[in-house]
Structure formats: structure tokens, C-alpha cells
C-alpha positions in Angstrom: 30.9 -101.2 -114.2 28.3 -103.2 -112.3 30.6 -105.9 -110.8 33.3 -103.8 -109.2 30.9 -101.5 -107.4 28.5 -104.4 -106.4 31.3 -106.6 -105.2 32.3 -104.2 -102.4 28.7 -104.3 -101.1 27.6 -107.9 -101.9 30.7 -109.9 -102.1 32.0 -111.7 -105.2 29.4 -114.4 -105.6 26.3 -112.2 -105.1 27.7 -109.4 -107.2 28.2 -111.9 -110.1 24.6 -113.1 -109.7 23.2 -109.6 -109.5 25.1 -108.2 -112.4 24.4 -111.2 -114.6 20.7 -110.9 -113.8 20.5 -107.2 -114.5 22.3 -107.6 -117.9 19.9 -110.4 -118.8 16.7 -108.5 -117.8 17.8 -105.3 -119.5 18.8 -107.1 -122.7 15.3 -108.7 -122.8 13.6 -105.3 -122.5 15.8 -103.0 -124.5 17.5 -103.2 -127.9 21.2 -102.3 -128.2 20.1 -99.0 -129.7 17.8 -98.2 -126.9 20.5 -99.1 -124.3 22.9 -96.8 -126.1 20.3 -94.0 -126.0 19.5 -94.5 -122.3 23.2 -94.6 -121.4 23.7 -91.2 -123.1 21.1 -89.7 -120.7 21.7 -88.2 -117.3 22.4 -90.5 -114.4 19.0 -89.8 -113.0 17.2 -90.9 -116.2 19.4 -94.0 -116.4 18.5 -94.9 -112.8 14.8 -94.5 -113.6 15.0 -96.6 -116.7 17.0 -99.4 -115.1 15.4 -99.4 -111.6 13.0 -102.2 -112.3 15.9 -104.5 -113.1 17.9 -103.5 -110.1 14.8 -104.1 -107.9 14.0 -107.5 -109.4 17.6 -108.8 -109.3 18.2 -107.4 -105.8 15.2 -109.3 -104.6 16.4 -112.4 -106.4 19.8 -112.4 -104.6 18.2 -111.7 -101.3 16.1 -114.8 -101.7 19.2 -117.0 -102.2 
């Protein structure tokens, strides 16, 4: 779901970089079980849990 929504704001190339980055960062921090658990939470809790990756990767693509 990341790419289609990001593409409309960032363009195809930056959306690909952003989404790839967030997947990598989240995979390094959370196990599959933890990701499943967080994904079952409310949108607000998901945003809080994943915000660090969004910020980090957003800054990365802004630097490019």
C-alpha cells in the first residue's frame, strides 16, 4: 500500500526509494510476528510505531 499512495506525492522514483527504505528499516526493527501485531492495531498506533521509519526515509529521499 505504500507505493501507490506515495507515488502520487513523490513521483515513481522517489516513491520506490521511500517504500523500499521503510520496508528495510521496519524489517530490521520488527519481527514478522511483531509487524502482524502492530498492523492489527488502530491506525493511530500503527503511525506511532512506524513514524521513526517514515521520518528517516523521508529525510533520505529529501537529501537525494
